[in-house]
C-alpha positions in Angstrom: 63.0 13.8 -57.5 64.6 15.1 -54.3 68.4 15.0 -54.2 70.0 12.1 -52.3 71.8 13.3 -49.2 75.4 12.3 -48.9 76.2 9.5 -46.6 77.9 10.9 -43.5 80.3 8.0 -43.6 81.5 9.0 -47.1 85.0 10.5 -47.4 85.9 13.3 -49.9 89.4 12.8 -51.4 91.3 14.9 -53.9 94.2 14.2 -56.3 96.3 17.1 -57.2 98.0 17.6 -60.5 101.1 19.8 -60.4 104.7 20.1 -61.7 107.5 19.1 -59.3 110.1 21.5 -60.8 113.6 22.6 -59.8 112.4 25.4 -57.5 111.5 23.8 -54.2 109.9 27.0 -52.9 107.6 27.2 -56.0 106.7 23.5 -55.5 105.7 24.2 -51.9 103.6 27.2 -52.9 101.7 25.1 -55.5 101.2 22.4 -52.9 99.9 24.9 -50.3 97.5 26.5 -52.8 96.1 23.2 -53.9 95.8 21.9 -50.3 93.9 25.0 -49.3 91.5 24.6 -52.3 91.0 20.9 -51.6 90.2 21.6 -48.0 87.8 24.4 -48.9 85.9 21.9 -51.1 85.6 19.4 -48.2 88.5 17.1 -48.9 89.8 15.0 -46.0 92.8 13.7 -48.0 94.9 15.2 -50.8 97.3 13.1 -52.9 100.2 14.8 -54.7 102.4 13.4 -57.4 105.6 11.5 -57.3 108.6 13.8 -57.1 106.4 16.8 -56.1 109.5 18.0 -54.1 112.0 18.3 -57.0 112.6 17.9 -60.7 112.8 14.1 -61.5 114.7 14.8 -64.7 117.6 16.3 -62.7 120.9 14.4 -62.4 121.5 11.8 -59.7 123.9 14.2 -58.0 121.4 17.1 -57.9 118.6 14.9 -56.6 120.8 13.4 -53.8 122.1 16.8 -52.8 118.5 18.2 -52.5 117.4 15.2 -50.6 120.2 15.8 -48.1 119.8 19.5 -47.8 116.0 20.0 -48.2 114.3 16.8 -47.3 113.6 17.5 -43.6 112.4 21.0 -44.3 110.1 19.9 -47.1 108.5 17.2 -44.9 108.0 19.7 -42.1 106.3 22.1 -44.5 103.9 19.4 -45.6 103.2 18.4 -42.0 102.4 22.0 -41.2 100.0 22.3 -44.2 98.2 19.1 -43.0 97.7 20.6 -39.6 96.7 24.1 -40.9 94.0 22.8 -43.2 93.0 19.7 -41.1 93.5 17.3 -44.0 95.7 14.2 -44.6 98.4 14.8 -47.2 100.2 12.1 -49.3 103.1 13.3 -51.4 106.1 12.1 -53.3 109.5 13.4 -52.3 113.2 12.4 -52.2 114.9 11.2 -49.1 118.6 10.7 -48.3 119.8 7.3 -49.5 123.0 5.5 -49.4 126.0 6.7 -51.3 125.2 8.8 -54.3 121.6 7.8 -54.6 118.4 9.2 -53.1 115.2 7.4 -52.1 112.0 7.9 -54.1 109.6 8.0 -51.2 105.9 8.6 -50.5 104.9 10.0 -47.1 101.4 10.3 -45.6 100.7 12.8 -42.9 97.5 12.8 -40.7 95.4 16.0 -40.2 97.1 16.1 -36.8 100.6 16.2 -38.4 101.7 12.6 -37.5 103.2 10.3 -40.1 100.7 7.7 -41.1 103.0 5.9 -43.4 106.3 6.1 -45.4 106.7 4.0 -48.6 110.0 3.7 -50.5 109.4 2.9 -54.2 109.7 -0.9 -54.9 109.7 -0.9 -58.7 112.2 1.5 -60.3 111.5 2.7 -63.8 114.2 1.1 -65.9 112.1 1.0 -69.0 111.4 3.0 -72.2 115.1 4.0 -72.4 114.9 5.5 -68.8 117.1 4.3 -65.9 115.6 5.4 -62.6 118.0 3.0 -60.8 120.8 5.3 -61.7 119.2 8.0 -59.5 117.3 6.2 -56.8 118.1 3.2 -54.6 116.1 0.0 -54.8 113.9 -0.6 -51.7 114.7 -3.8 -50.0 112.1 -6.5 -49.4 111.2 -7.3 -45.8 109.7 -10.3 -44.0 106.0 -10.8 -44.4 105.7 -8.0 -47.1 106.7 -5.4 -44.6 107.8 -3.1 -47.4 104.1 -2.4 -48.2 102.5 0.7 -46.6 98.9 1.1 -45.6 97.2 3.5 -43.2 93.6 4.2 -41.9 91.7 7.4 -42.2 88.0 8.1 -41.4 87.1 4.4 -41.4 88.8 3.5 -44.7 92.1 1.8 -45.3 94.6 3.2 -47.9 97.5 1.5 -49.7 100.4 3.4 -51.3 101.8 2.8 -54.8 104.3 4.8 -56.8 104.1 5.2 -60.6 105.7 2.2 -62.3 104.3 0.0 -59.4 100.9 -0.1 -61.2 102.4 -2.3 -63.9 102.8 -5.0 -61.3 99.3 -6.2 -60.3 100.5 -8.5 -57.6 101.5 -5.4 -55.5 98.0 -4.0 -55.6 96.5 -7.4 -54.8 98.7 -7.7 -51.8 97.7 -4.3 -50.6 94.0 -5.3 -51.0 94.7 -8.6 -49.2 95.9 -6.5 -46.3 92.7 -4.5 -46.2 93.2 -1.6 -48.6 89.9 -0.1 -49.7 91.6 2.6 -51.8 94.9 2.5 -53.7 96.7 5.9 -53.7 99.0 6.3 -56.6 101.6 9.1 -56.9 103.2 9.4 -60.3 105.4 11.3 -62.8 104.2 8.9 -65.6 106.6 9.9 -68.4 105.1 11.1 -71.7 105.5 9.1 -74.9 103.7 7.1 -77.5 100.6 5.4 -76.1 101.6 6.3 -72.5 98.3 8.0 -71.7 96.6 4.8 -72.8 98.8 2.7 -70.6 98.3 5.0 -67.6 94.5 5.0 -67.7 94.1 1.3 -68.7 96.4 0.1 -65.9 94.7 2.3 -63.3 91.2 1.1 -64.3 92.5 -2.5 -64.3 93.8 -2.3 -60.8 90.4 -0.9 -59.7 88.4 -3.5 -61.5 90.4 -6.6 -60.6 90.6 -5.6 -57.0 87.1 -4.1 -56.7 88.6 -1.1 -54.9 88.9 2.7 -55.4 92.0 4.1 -57.1 93.1 7.7 -56.6 96.0 8.6 -58.9 97.9 11.9 -58.9 100.3 12.5 -61.9 102.4 15.4 -63.0 101.0 17.3 -66.0 102.4 17.5 -69.6 104.7 18.0 -71.3 107.1 15.8 -69.3 104.3 13.6 -67.8 100.9 12.5 -69.1 98.6 14.2 -66.6 95.2 12.6 -66.4 95.1 12.5 -62.6 91.9 10.7 -61.7 89.8 8.9 -59.1 88.3 5.6 -60.1 85.3 3.7 -58.7 85.6 0.0 -57.7 83.7 -0.9 -60.9 86.4 0.9 -63.0 84.6 4.1 -63.8 86.6 7.4 -63.5 84.5 9.7 -61.4 86.8 12.7 -61.3 89.6 13.8 -63.7 91.9 16.6 -64.4 93.4 16.2 -67.9 96.4 18.4 -68.9 96.3 21.4 -66.6 97.3 21.9 -63.0 94.4 21.4 -60.7 92.4 19.0 -58.6 90.1 16.0 -59.2 87.8 15.5 -56.2 85.3 12.7 -55.5 83.3 11.3 -52.7 84.1 7.7 -51.9 82.2 5.3 -49.6 82.5 1.9 -48.0 78.9 1.3 -49.0 79.8 1.6 -52.7 82.8 -0.7 -52.2 80.7 -3.4 -50.5 78.0 -3.1 -53.2 80.5 -3.8 -56.0 82.1 -6.6 -54.1 78.7 -8.3 -53.5 78.0 -8.1 -57.2 81.5 -9.1 -58.3 83.0 -11.3 -55.5 86.2 -12.1 -57.5 88.4 -11.6 -54.5 86.6 -14.6 -52.8 86.9 -16.7 -56.0 90.8 -16.6 -56.1 92.6 -19.9 -56.4 96.2 -18.7 -56.1 98.2 -16.7 -53.5 101.3 -14.5 -54.0 104.7 -15.1 -52.6 107.8 -12.9 -52.5 110.5 -13.4 -55.2 113.7 -14.4 -53.6 
């Protein structure tokens, strides 16, 4: 049987698994290396983890200081990489917050180097004996769910989520209600008992219930669980990088999205809507 030619409307995307350590220069070198590899393999979009800029285990004071002194330079370096390799880049970084706190932020750059979207983490990880709210400020809610961030690239619409956000299915549903075909997740999913199970189960659930693609980038062990992956709208992981640093790359298509939604029209069968918590 002759091989099936790729649909020219398909989009190749990559999720990168790397450590965001205390050396910002080393982090940028890893991002540059992985971006170049992804672009050489045909990727149009590369997603990097939460806190790819700097060590998320550092003190609140250290994170805030780095956000103030290095945030602009770090963003400029990622913008330049996007332009150099003609790819969109999504990455987790720290921005300057109010007072002693930083912002835990995802930023998306276009292949032309323009900002496609900026998302400040909504759900801070105050769980499993960890207190993220002592390091990062809580993002405010805005009218008409303006706190949510989506962007378009190559005919597909992407919605941004950050780590702990995936435990809140109403957020992914709202992004899909606003047209997201693909959920992009940046994470430093902290290691611990059953945490790999939680991570993969939640990612697959978000794909299945919303009949959408999910592309999730995580930092690797030992601090985080790794298992960066790309998931089909029917819930099947189609690309995975387990414990090492590296890339998971997959081809995604609107045709596949529509095929799954025709077979499983659960979005059309909904009886409830979502409202903001006041």
